[in-house]
Structures are given as structure tokens and as C-alpha cells.
MITOR-451491 format. One record per atom (N, C-alpha, C, O, CB): x, y, z. Coordinates in steps of 0.2 Angstrom, whole numbers, plus 5000, padded with zeros to 4 digits. Glycine has a CB too. Layout:
N
XYZ
...
END
This chain:
311
559954235429
559954245436
560654225438
560854175439
559354205439
561054285440
561754275441
561854255449
562254215450
562154335439
561454285453
561554275460
561454205462
560954175461
561054325464
561954185466
561954115469
562254115476
562654155478
562254065464
561954075480
562154065487
562453995488
562253945485
561654075492
562953995493
563253935494
562853895500
562653915504
563953945497
562853825499
562553785504
563053765509
563553725507
562253715500
562953785515
563453765520
564153775519
564353835516
563353695522
564553725520
565253735519
565453695512
566053685511
565653705524
564953685508
565053645502
565253685496
565253745497
564453605500
565353655490
565453695484
564853705480
564853725474
566053665480
564253685483
563653685480
563353765480
563353795485
563053645483
563253785474
562953855474
562253855470
562153825465
563453905470
561753885474
561053875472
560753945471
560953995474
560653835477
560253955467
559854015466
559454025472
559253975475
559454005460
559454085475
559154095481
558354075481
558054055487
559154165483
558054075476
557354055475
557453985471
557653985465
556854105471
557253935474
557253865471
556553845469
556053885469
557653815475
556453775468
555753755467
555653695472
556053645472
555753725460
555153705476
554953645480
554453605476
553953625474
554553675487
554653545475
554253505470
553753455473
553653395470
554853465466
553453465479
553053415481
552353415477
552053365478
552853435489
552253465473
551653465469
551853435462
551353435457
551353535468
552453415461
552653385455
552653315456
553053285459
553353405452
552053275454
551953205455
551753185462
551753125463
552653175453
551653235466
551453225473
550753205474
550353235477
551553285477
550553155470
549853135470
549553115477
548953115478
549753075465
549953095481
549753075488
549653135492
549353135498
550153025491
549853195490
549853255494
549353305491
549053345495
550553295494
549153305485
548753355482
548253315477
548453275474
549153405478
547653345477
547153305472
547253335465
547453395464
546453325474
547053295460
547053315453
547653345450
547653395446
546453365453
548253315452
548853335449
548953305442
548653245441
549453325453
549253335437
549353315431
550053305430
550453355431
549053355425
550353245428
551053235427
551353285422
551953305423
551153165426
551053295417
551353335411
551353415414
551853445412
550953335405
550853435418
550953495421
551553505426
551853545426
550253515425
551653445429
552153445434
552853445430
553353485432
552153375438
552853415424
553553415420
553553485418
554153515418
553453365414
553053525416
553053595414
553353635419
553653685418
552453615411
553153625425
553353665431
554153655432
554453715433
553053645438
554353595431
555153585432
555453625426
555953655426
555253515432
555153615420
555453645414
555553725415
556053755413
555053625407
554953745417
554953825418
555453845423
555753895422
554253845420
555553805428
556053825433
556753825430
557053875431
556053785439
556853775426
557553775423
557653825418
558153855418
557653705420
557153835414
557253885409
557253955411
557454005407
556653875404
556953965417
557054035420
557654045425
557654095428
556354045424
558053995424
558754005428
558753975435
559253975438
558854075428
558153945437
558253915444
558653845443
558553805439
557453895446
559153845448
559553785447
559453735453
559853695454
560253805447
558953755458
558953715464
558253685465
557753725465
559053765470
558153615464
557553585465
557553535470
557953495471
557353545458
556953545475
556953505481
556353455480
555753475479
556853545487
556553395481
555953335481
556053285486
556453305491
556053305474
555753235486
555753185491
555453115489
555053115485
555453205498
555653065492
555352995490
554652995491
554252975487
555652945495
554453025497
553753025499
553253065495
552653055495
553653045506
553553105490
553053145486
552853105480
553253095475
553453215483
552353075481
552053025475
551752965478
551152955476
552653005471
552052925482
552752915483
553152905476
552852875472
552952865488
553752925476
554252905470
554152955464
554652965460
554252835469
553552975463
553352995456
553753065455
553953085450
552653005456
553753105460
554053175459
554853165457
555053195452
554053215466
555153115460
555853105458
555853085451
556353105447
556253055463
555453035449
555453015442
555253065437
555653065432
554852955441
554853105438
554653165434
555253215433
555453235427
554053205436
555553225438
556153275438
556753235434
557053275430
556353285445
556853175435
557353135432
557153145424
557653145420
557353065434
556553135422
556353135415
556553205412
556853205407
555653115414
556353255416
556453325413
557253335413
557453365408
556153375417
557553315417
558353335417
558653295411
559053325408
558653305424
558453235410
558653195404
558453235398
558853235393
558453125405
557853255397
557553285391
557953345390
558053365384
556853295392
558053385395
558353455394
559153455394
559453505391
558153505399
559453405396
560153395396
560453445401
561053465401
560453415390
560053465406
560253515411
560453485418
560553525423
559753565412
560653425418
560753385425
561353425428
561353435434
560853315424
561953435424
562553455427
562453525430
562853545435
563053455421
562053565427
561953635430
561453635435
561353695438
561653675424
561153585437
560553585442
560753555449
561053495449
559953545439
560553585454
560753555461
560053525463
559553555464
560953615466
560053455464
559553415466
559553395473
560053365475
559453355461
559053415477
558953395484
558453345484
557853355482
558853455489
558553285487
557953245489
558053215496
558553225499
557953185484
557553175498
557553155505
557253085506
556853065501
557053205509
557353055511
557052985513
557052975520
557453005524
557452935509
556552945522
556552915529
555952875530
555852835534
556452975534
555452885525
554852845526
554852775522
555152765517
554252885522
554552725525
554452665522
553752635524
553552655529
555052615524
553552585520
552852565521
552952495524
553252445521
552452555514
552652475530
552652415533
551952395534
551652425539
553152415540
551752345531
551052315532
550552375531
550052375535
550952285539
550652415526
550152465525
550252535529
549952585528
549452445526
550652525534
550852585538
551452625536
551952585534
550852565546
551552685537
552152725536
552552725542
552252755547
551952795533
553152705542
553552715547
554252745545
554352755539
553752645551
554552775550
555252815548
555852775550
555852745555
555252885552
556352775546
556952735547
557552775545
557552805539
556852665542
557952785550
558652825548
559252775549
559752795549
558752875554
559052705549
559652665549
560152665543
559852685538
559352585550
560752655544
561252665539
561052625533
561052645527
561952645541
560852555534
560652515528
560052545524
560052545518
560452445531
559552575528
558952605524
559152665520
558952675515
558452615529
559552705523
559752765520
560252755514
560152785508
560152815525
560652705514
561052685508
560652655503
560752675497
561652635510
560152615505
559652585500
559252645497
559152645491
559252535503
559052685501
558652745498
558952785493
558752805488
558352785504
559652805494
560052835490
560052805483
559952835478
560752855492
560252735483
560252695477
559652695473
559652705467
560452625479
559052695477
558452695473
558252765470
558052765465
557852675478
558452815474
558352885471
558752895465
558552935461
558452935477
559352875465
559752885459
559452855453
559452885448
560452855461
559152795454
558852765448
558252805446
558152825440
558552695449
557852835450
557252865449
557452935445
557052965441
556752885455
557952965448
558153035445
558653025439
558853075436
558553065451
558752965437
559152945431
559852985432
560053015427
558752965425
560152975437
560853015438
561252965442
561052915445
560753085442
561952985442
562352945446
562652985453
563052955456
562952925442
562353045454
562453075460
561853115462
561553145458
563153115460
561753125469
561253175471
561653235475
562053215479
560753135476
561453295473
561853345476
561753355483
562253365487
561653415472
561153355486
561053365493
560453315495
559953305492
560753435494
560653265500
560253215502
560053225509
560553235513
560553145501
559453235511
559253245518
558953175521
558653135517
558653295518
559053165527
558653125531
557953165532
557953215536
558953105538
557453135530
556753175529
556453195536
556253245538
556253145525
556453145540
556253145547
556653105552
556853055550
555453125548
556753125558
557053075563
556653015564
556053025565
557253115569
556952965565
556652905568
556752905576
557152945578
556852835565
556552855579
556552855587
557152815589
557352815595
555952825590
557452775585
557952725587
558652745585
559152725589
557752655585
558752765579
559452775576
559852835579
559552885579
559452775569
560452825582
560852885584
560952925578
561152905573
561552855587
560852995579
560853035573
561553045570
561553055564
560553105575
562053035574
562753045571
562852985568
563252985563
563253055577
562552925569
562652865566
562352865559
562652845554
562452805570
561752895559
561352905552
561752945548
561852935542
560652935554
562053005550
562353055546
563053025544
563353035539
562553115550
563352975549
563952945547
563852905540
564352895536
564152905552
563252875540
563152835534
563152875528
563352855522
562452795534
562852935528
562852985523
563553005521
563653025515
562353045524
563953015526
564653035525
564952985521
565353005516
565053045532
564852915522
565152865518
564952875511
565252865506
564952795521
564252885510
563952895503
564352955500
564452965494
563252905503
564453015504
564753075501
565453055499
565653075493
564753125506
565853015503
566552995501
566552955495
567052955491
566852965507
565952915494
565952875488
565752915482
565652885476
565452815489
565552975482
565353015477
564553005475
564353035470
565752995471
564152975479
563452965477
563053025479
562553035476
563152905481
563253055485
562953125486
563553175487
564053155489
562553115493
563353235487
563853295487
563753335494
564253365496
563753335481
563153325497
563053365503
562553325507
562153285505
562853435501
562653335514
562253305519
561753345522
561953405524
562653265524
561053325522
560553365525
560153325530
560153265530
560153405520
559853365535
559353335539
558753375539
558753435538
559653325547
558153355540
557553385540
557053365546
557053315548
557153375533
556753425548
556253415554
556653385560
556353355565
555753365552
557253395561
557653385567
557553445572
557653495570
558453365565
557453425578
557453485583
558153495585
558653465582
557053465590
558253545589
558953575590
559453515593
559953515592
558953635595
559153475598
559553425601
559753365596
560353345596
559253395607
559253355592
559353305586
559853335581
560353295579
558753285583
559853395580
560353425575
561053425578
561553415575
560053495573
561053445584
561753445588
562053375588
562653365586
561653465595
561653325589
561853255589
562053235582
562653205581
561353205592
561653255577
561853235570
562453265567
562853245563
561253255565
562653325570
563153365568
563753355572
564253405572
562953445567
563753305576
564353295581
565053295578
565453325581
564253225585
565053275572
565753275568
565753325563
566253325559
565753205565
565253375563
565353425559
565153415551
565353445547
565953455559
564753355550
564653335543
563953365540
563853365534
564553265543
563553395544
562853425542
562953485538
563253535540
562353435547
562753485532
562753545527
562153585527
562153645526
562953525521
561553555528
560953595527
560453565532
560453505534
560753585520
559953605535
559453585539
558753615535
558753675534
559453615546
558353575534
557653595531
557153585537
557053535540
557453555525
556853645539
556353645544
555853695543
555953745539
556753645551
555353695548
554753745547
555053815550
555353815555
554153725550
554953865546
555053935549
554653985544
554753975538
555853945549
554354025547
554054085544
553854135549
553954125555
553354065540
553654195547
553554255551
552954245556
552954285561
553354315547
552554195555
552054175560
552254125565
551954105570
551454165557
552754085563
553054025567
553754035567
554154015563
552853955564
554054075573
554654095573
555154055578
555654085580
554754175574
554853995580
555253965585
555953945583
556353945588
554853895586
556153945577
556853925575
557253975577
557853965577
556853915568
557054045578
557454095580
557754085587
558254115588
557154165580
557454045591
557654035598
558354005598
558854025602
557153995602
558453945595
559053905596
559353885589
559953875588
558953855600
558853865584
559053835578
559453875574
559953865571
558453805575
559153935572
559453985567
560154005570
560654005566
559054045566
560254025577
560854035579
561353985578
561953995577
560854055586
561153915579
561553865579
561853855571
562453845570
561253795581
561353855567
561553845560
562053905557
562453885554
560953845555
561853965560
562354015558
563054005561
563554015557
562054085560
563053985567
563753975570
564153915567
564753915566
563653955577
563753865564
564053805562
564053805554
564253755551
563753745564
563953855551
563953865543
563553805540
563753775535
564653855541
562953805543
562453755540
561853795537
561653845540
562153705546
561753785531
561153825527
560453795530
560353735531
561153805520
560053845532
559453835534
558953845529
558853905526
559253875541
558553795526
558153795521
557453795524
557153735526
558253745516
557053845524
556353845528
555853815523
555853835517
556153915530
555353775526
554853755522
554153795525
554253815531
554753685522
553653795522
553053835524
553253905524
552953935529
552753805530
553653935520
553854005521
553254055521
553254105524
554354025516
552754035517
552154075517
551554055521
550954075520
551954085509
551754005526
551253985531
550553965527
550053985529
551054045536
550653915523
550053885519
549653935516
549053935515
549653845524
550053995513
549654045509
549454105513
549254155511
549054015506
549454095520
549254155524
549654215524
549354275524
549254135532
550254205522
550754265521
550754285514
551254325512
551454245524
550354255510
550354275503
550054345501
550154375496
550154215498
549554365506
549154415504
548554405500
548254455498
549554475501
548454345499
547854325495
547154305499
546654305495
548054265491
547254305505
546654285509
546254345512
546554395513
546854235515
545654335513
545154385516
544854365523
544954305524
544654405511
544554415526
544354395533
543754345533
543654305537
544054455536
543354345527
542854295527
542954235523
542554195521
542254335523
543654225522
543854165518
543654095522
543654095528
544654165517
543454045518
543253985521
543753935519
543953925513
542553965519
543953885524
544453835522
544153765524
543953755529
545153855526
544253725519
543953655520
544453605521
544353545522
543553635514
545153625520
545653575521
545953585527
545653605532
546253585515
546653555528
546953555534
547053625538
547153635544
547653525533
546953675533
547053745536
546453765541
546553805546
547053795531
545853725540
545353735545
545453715552
545153745557
544753705542
545953675553
546153655559
546853685562
547053675568
546253575559
547153725558
547753765559
547553825564
547253865562
548153785553
547853825570
547753885574
547853955571
547554005573
548153875580
548353955566
548454025563
547854045559
547854105558
549054015558
547453995557
546854015553
546154025557
545654025554
546753965547
546254025563
545654015567
545454085571
545954115574
545653955572
544854105571
544554155575
544954215575
545154245570
544554135582
545054245581
545454315582
546154305579
546354355577
545354335589
546454255580
547154245578
547154255571
547654285568
547454175580
546754225567
546754235560
546654305558
547054335553
546154195556
546154345561
546054415559
546754455561
546854495557
545454445563
547054435567
547654475568
548154465563
548554505561
547854455575
548254395561
548754385556
548654425549
549054445546
548754305555
547954425547
547854465541
548054535542
548254565537
547054455540
547954565548
548054635549
548854645548
549054695545
547854655556
549254595551
549954605550
550154595542
550554635540
550354545554
549854555539
549954545531
549754615528
550154635523
549554495528
549254645530
549054715527
549554765528
549654805524
548354735530
549954765534
550454815535
551054795531
551354845529
550654805543
551154735529
551654715524
551454745517
551854765513
551854645524
550854735516
550554765509
550754835508
550854855502
549854755509
550754875513
550954945512
551654955509
551854985505
550854985519
552154905512
552854905510
552854885503
553154905498
553254865514
552454825501
552454795495
552154845489
552454845484
552054735495
551654875491
551354925486
551854985484
551855005478
550654955489
552155005489
552655055488
553255035483
553555075479
552955085494
553354965483
553854935478
553554905472
553954885468
554254885482
552954915471
552554885466
552654805465
552854775460
552854915459
552654785471
552754705472
552154675476
551754715479
553454695476
552154615476
551654575480
551854565487
552454565488
551454505476
551454555491
551554535498
552054475499
552554475502
550954525502
551854425495
552354365495
553054375493
553454345496
552054305491
553154425488
553854435486
554254475492
554754455493
553854485480
553854515495
554254555501
554354505506
554954505509
553754605503
553854455508
554054415513
554654365512
555054355516
553354365515
554654335506
555154295503
555854335504
556354305506
555054265496
555854395501
556454435501
556654445508
557254445510
556354505498
556254455513
556454465520
556754405523
557254415526
555754475525
556554345521
556854285524
557654285521
558054265525
556554215521
557754305515
558454305513
558854355516
559454355514
558454315505
558654395520
559054435524
559254405531
559754435534
558754505526
559054345532
559154315539
559854275538
559954245533
558654265541
560254275543
560854235543
560654165542
560254135546
561254245550
561054125538
561054055537
560454035532
560453975530
561054015543
559954075531
559454065526
559754075519
559754135517
558754095528
559954025516
560354035509
559854025503
560054045498
560953995509
559353995504
558853975499
558153965501
558053945507
559153915494
557653975497
556953965498
556753915493
556953915487
556554025499
556253875495
555953825490
555253825490
554853785491
556253755492
554953885488
554253895487
553953845482
554353825477
553953965485
553353815483
553153765479
552753795473
552653855473
552653715482
552553755468
552153785462
551753725459
552053665458
552653815457
551153735458
550753685455
550653695447
550453655443
550053685458
550853765446
550753785439
551353815436
551753845441
550153825437
551553815430
552153855428
552153925429
552653955431
552253845420
551553955429
551554035430
551754045437
552054105438
550854065428
551654005442
551854015449
552554015450
552854055454
551453965453
552953975446
553653975446
553954045444
554354075448
553953925441
553654075439
553954145437
553754195442
554154245443
553654165430
553154185445
552954235450
553354235456
553554285459
552254215452
553554175459
554054165464
554654205463
554954225468
554154095466
554954195457
555554225456
555554305457
556154335457
555754215449
554954335456
554954405457
555254435464
555354485465
554254435456
555254385469
555554405475
556254425475
556454465479
555454345480
556654405470
557354425469
557354495467
557954515467
557654375464
556854525464
556854595462
556754645468
556854705467
556354605456
556554615474
556354655479
556954675483
557354625485
555854625484
557154735484
557654755488
557354795495
557054845494
558154805485
557554765500
557254795507
557854835510
558354815510
556954735511
557654895512
558154935516
558154905523
557754865525
557855015516
558754925527
558754895534
558154915538
557954885542
559454925537
557854975537
557355005540
556654955539
556354945543
557155075539
556654935533
556054895531
556154825534
555654795536
555954895523
556754805534
556854735537
556654735544
556354695547
557554715536
556854795548
556654795555
555954805556
555654785560
557054855558
555654845551
554954855552
554554795551
554054785555
554654905546
554654755546
554354685545
554454645552
553954605554
554554655539
555054645554
555254605560
554754625566
554454585569
555954615562
554654685567
554254715572
553554695571
553154675576
554354795573
553254705565
552554685564
552354615566
551854605569
552454695556
552854575565
552654505567
552954485574
552854425576
552954455562
553154525578
553354515585
552854535589
552854525595
554054545586
552354575587
551754595591
551354545593
550854555597
551354655587
END
């Protein structure tokens, strides 16, 4: 897989399809995960040429970083791999609170380095904003870590546009990770134009809208998890969303591709979206996600998909 994109203004180059590793050791997020399967997911990604792996302290907690660190050590592929991780959560008297203070972020990086068994993190994100810390002050702490060689690039995640602007006051932010997909396009109003203007890579999460954009669901599908409360999955809105997916299926079928591959390929045509990090619970899903890179959309098809989801 030769194709690689640059993260922001940095010298990090990543495969456009990475691996979102929240199901690798994310026992607090998903039921019945197996750690060896998680290791196999990471191995499969690396052996198929994926060089971009995204994790976080809260996935596990801690376990995702540990498993990735084990596989990188076992395979000897640390130098070729771009590791992104995140922190902001801490446990206080059994409750989860968010902390962006410089002291917390610096301690979090040191702890993540140990779990990942490495002496540098390629891309470190503030996972969520807290209510108290000035965002430029939090990013300033990461700039110190970057200058010290502990991290190579600075990211923020789940920041709204005003928080992003404050965080990037000195031009230090290299990447933003936030929600964006064809059914939730709010980022197009101000965030995506800002990231494009300031050479910040936008890494979208939930690109397939919890599976709704995968083409795998039917009108009579029943959901027992959080999707049952998601407005995208309810009543007439759900049926309208399925109709839109079916219109994409026509494009996908003509290309002998899956709906999900076409959707992922569409995102990569957007300014400042330099990489996607679809998750995988099984090794075969990693290989499936990579098929998106084989999809070539014409300008007319890009415009057609845009129109379908603006109705």
C-alpha cells in the first residue's frame, strides 16, 4: 500500500485507511472481547500495510494501548507505525472526570509511553475538552512534550470550533478528531473550512454512523443497544436514511464494491480529511475496510453522493 497522506503540517505520513482500535482491548466499550483476537486485529492491520493505529487511554481503560504495545514489540514494526493515542479521562471517587491541565497531560503521556512500550508517541490528542483549562494552555503543554521528543504531533478531539480556535491560537494543532459522516454533516459549516485553511488534518470518527451507512441494515432491523435511542435509527428518519443508502448501493454495485467502501472513499475526497480510522473487532474486517482504497469515484459520482445526503 504505497499511498500515504500527510498529517497536518507535520512529517507524519499515514495510510488513508487506518485502524480505530477501540475494540482492541476495549472491554469497557464492547462485550465479550478477546485479547488475542485484539492482537490479531493489530497484526492483520500491520501485515496488510496499514501504518496508522488510533487508540486511547479510556479504551479498556489502558488495555488497548497495552495490547498494541505488545504487538509492536513482537513484530518489530514500531518505527514504521504511526501511533495515535488520547487522554483526558481520570477516575475520581469512582466517577470519570475530564482533565486538560498541563500536569495531567504530561503525566498521561508518560504513562501511555510505558503501556505502548515506546519512547515517543506519533500523535497525541486531548481526548475531550474540560471545563476549566484554557485550551491554548493545554496545547502549550503538548508543545513542550513535542519539543522534548515525547510526541511528534499535537491533536485535539471533540473540540467545537471555538475551542479549536483557542487551542490553535499559536498554530500548534496538527489534527482534529471529531464526529463527521454523511448523515451528520455539521462539521461542514465551520470546522472543515477551518481545518482546511489552517492545514489541520480532520480525522472523522463514526464515519459509517454506527453501521447505518454500511449497507448492512434492513427496514425491519431491531436494535437493542444505544442505536435504539439514536434519532438516525428511529421511525421515518431511519427509513429515509436507508433509502439514501440504497441509492449509494447503485453506485457501489456498478463498481463491484460494497456501500461502505464507496462511503469511505467519498470522505477521502474532502479537503483536510487525510485519513479514516474505521474500527474492527475481527481480523477479516480490517482487510474489508482496506477495499475502500480500491474505489475510484468520478467527480460526478462525488457530487451525486453529496446531493443524495443533502436531501
